[in-house]
N, C-alpha and C positions, 0 to 999 in steps of 0.2 A: 738304233733303228732310225733311218732318215725320215724327215717329216713327210716327204712325198709318199713313202711306204706306209706311214701311219694313216694318212688320209686314204690311201688305197684300201687298207684293211677296214677303216671306218666306213667307207662307202660300201664295201662288200657286206659288212654287218648290217647296215641299214637296209640294203637291197634284200638281203636274206630275210630280215624281219618283216619287211613290207610284203614279200611274197607269202610268208607264213600267215601274216595277219589277214591278207586279202583272200588267199586261197584255202587256208586251213580252217576258216570259220564259215565256209560256204554252207548254206542250209540245204538239207536234202529236199527232194521234191515231195510236196505234200501228197498224202494218200487221200483221194477224194471218193466220196460215196454220194450218189444222188439218184433219185427216182421220182417220177410223177405217176400217180395211180388214180384209180377211180374212188368210189365212196366206201370201199371195203378195206379193212386192215390187211387182208391177204395180198392186195395189189402192191404193197410196198414192204411186206413182211421180210422177204428174203434179204433185201438190201439192209433193212434195219438190223436183222440178225447178224449179217456179215460185219456191220459196223460195230455191233456189240462185241463180237469176237476180237476185233482189232483194238477196240478201246480197252478191253481187258476182262478176263473172267477170274473169279466169279462176280456176281452182283453182290456188293458188300452191304451189310446191314446199316441202318440209319442211326449210327452211333458216333459219338465224338472221337476225334483222333484219326490218324491216317493209317491205312493198311499198306503193306508193301506193294500190292498190285491190285488188280481187279478194277471195278468201275462203280459209279453211282448213277442212279436214275431218279428223275422226278416225273411222276405221271399225274400229279395234282389231285388224284382221287381221294387221298386221305386227309385233305385239308378240312378242318371242321367247318360246319355250316356257318358259324359265326364269323369266320374269316373269309367267306366266299361271297359272291355277288348277292345283293348289291353292296356289301361291305368290301373294303379294300384289303389286300394281303400285305402284312408287314414285309418290308423289303428284306429283312434278315430272317424270315420264318424258316427257310431251309438251311440256316446255319445255327440258329438259336433254338427254335422249337423242335425241328426235325433235322438233326445235324447231317448235312450233306455237303457243306462247304461252298454254298452258292449264295451270294448276296446280290440283289437286284437294284437297279437304278433306271430312271427314265427322264427324258426332258419334259415329260408330261407331269401329271399330278400324282399318279399312283400306278400300281400294278394290281391286277385283279384275276381271281379264279372264278370260273362260271359256277352257277348253282347246280345243286342236285335236283332231280325231278321231285315234285311234291313239296319242295321248300320255296323255290322261286322259279321263274322262267329259265330254262336251260339254254346253253350255248349262247350266252350273252343276250338273250331275249329281254333281260332286265334293262339293257341299254336301248335296244331297238327291237320291236317285235318281229322284224323281218329276218333277223340274224340266224335264228335256228334253221331257216331254209337255205342259208349260205354255207354253214359250217357243219362238220361232223367230227367224230372222235376216232382216234386210233385205239386208245384204251379208255373205254367208257368210265365216267361220263362227264368229266370236267375238262375244260380248256383254260388257256392262259393268255392274257393280253396286257398291254399298257393302256392306261386311261389318259386321254389328252395328247397322245403321241402314238406314232407307229414304230417307235424305237425303244428297245429294252437292252440294257447292258447287264452282263453277268460278270462279277468279280469273284475270284476263287480264294478260299481260305482253308486252312486245316480245319476240317469239320468241327464245329462247336467252339472255335477259338477266333481270336483276332489276328492270328499269324497268317500273313499273306502266303498264298500257295499258287501252284500252277498245275495244269493238266496237260496231257499229251494228245488228247482227242476231245472233240465236242461235236455233237450233232443234235438236230431238232426235227421233230415232225411238225409240218404245217398243214393247215386246211384252207382250201379254196384259193390256191395260187392260180390266177387266171392270166396274168401278164408275165412275159419273160423279162428277166433282168431287173426285177423290182424287189423281190424278197431275197434277202441275202444275209450271210453271216460273215463278219469281219473278225479276224483273229489277231490279237496283239500280244507282244512279249512283255516281260516285266519293265522294260524301258519305254513302253508305249509305242514301239515300232510295229507297223503292220506286217504280220507274217504272211498272210494270204487272205483271200476272200473266196466265197463260193455262193452262187445263186441257186435258189431252190427251183427245181423244174416245175413247169406248168402241169397241173393235174389233167387227167384225161376226160373229166366230166365238167360240165358248165358250172355246177354248184356242188358243194359238199365233197369235193375231191380231197385226197390226201397226197402229200409230197414229203420227201425227206431229203435233207442235205447235211453232210458232216465231213470233217477233215480230221485226219490223224497224222502225227509226226513220229518218226522213228529214229531220229538222230540227235536226240537230246534237246530239241526245241521246247521252250516253255510257253504255254498259253496261259497268260495271267488274267486275260479279260477277253470277252467276246461282245461284239455289238450286233444285235439282230434287228434288221429292218424288215418290217412286215408290210408288204404291199406298198401302196403309195398314199395312203390316207389313214387317219386315226378313226376308230369307231366313234359313233356319236348318235344321239337321239334323232337328229335330222339328217344323218349321213347314210344314204342308201347306195348300194353298188349299181352304178349305171355308167354307160359310156366308158371313159378312160379311168374310172375309179376301180381300184382293186383292193378289197378289204381282206386281210389275212390275219389269222390268229394261230397260236401254237398249241401243240399237245406235248408229248413226251420229250424231255431233255435227257440225253445220254452222254456221259463224259467219263474220262479216265479218272481214277482215284486222285483227288487233290493231294499234292505233296508239297511240303515246305519248300519255298523257292531256294534254288542254289544261287549263291552270290553271282551276280552278273559279271561276265568277263568284259574288260574295257573294250570299247569300240576299236577297230583296227587303227583309225587315225590317232586315237589317244595313245595306243601302244607305240606307234611310230614316233610320235613326239616325245614320249617318255624316253625311249631308247636313244633317240637322236641327242637328247639332252645329256644322257649318260656318256655317250661317245664323245661329245664336245668337252664335257667336264674332264674326262680321262685324258684327252689330248692336251688340254690346258695344263693339267698337272704335269704331264710328261715334258711339255715345253719349259715349264718353270725349273725342271730338274736339269735341263741341258745347259 
C-alpha cells in the first residue's frame, strides 16, 4: 500500500473516531420538573408526585445496599431530637445512621434539621424567632438548612457504604422562595462536569410558600453530586428577610436509587489523542517494513 493511501485511511479513521466521540456521547435533554405554590402541600403535590414516578418506584426502605430500581427520599422527620436544632446533624447521618446514600457538606460550619414542637422552637426559630413566620413544611414538621452558608452539597454513595454512587434524578422541596434565579440546584457528573442547573420557581405567597425543582436523566447520565443554593443569604440570629434578602430552606429530598458508579468513559478529546497515537504508531511500523 502506498504511503499516501496509508495517510488517507489514517485520516479517515481519525475523522470517524472524532465524529463518534463528539456526536455519540451527546447528552439527552434533561427532564425538568418545577412548580411554585402557596403554603399548602397540595399546591405542589402533583408535580412532586410526577417527579417521584420519573425518579423511580417503589420508595425503597432505608437499608444498606442498592436496589435495582426505585427511589430514596429524605423528609427529615425521623431525625432524633438529639440530632436536631439547636444541635447539628452529622453530615453522614443519611448514609451511616439511616442508610440512604446521601452525605452532606457545606462551605458553612454545619447542616441542621429544625426541631419538633415541644422540644425547641420549630422551623429554625432556634436561630431567629422570626423564621417560623417565613417558612412552612411540605411534610410536617422538620426542615433542613446549612449553618453559616446558604449552600449545601450532596454526594451519593451506595447506601451504608463508602462506595461512590450516582443517581439519575434528584429534586428538592423549598420554602419561601421570593426571588427568581437565586435558589437553584446544580448537577455534576463523576468527573465534576456540570450536567445542568435548575432554578426553583418563586412561591405564590409572600411568606411560607412551597416550591419544588428537580431534574431527571434518561440516557445513562450519572449524577454524582448536587449543589443546592438556597436564596441569597445564610440564616442567622441577626439576619432578617427584608429588601433584597431572600432566605430559603429545604424540605423533602427525592432522588433515584443510588447505584455504584459505572467507570467513566474517556472524554472525546482523550479518545481522539489515544487513537491518533495508535494510527501514527501503526504507520511508523509499516514504514520500517518497507
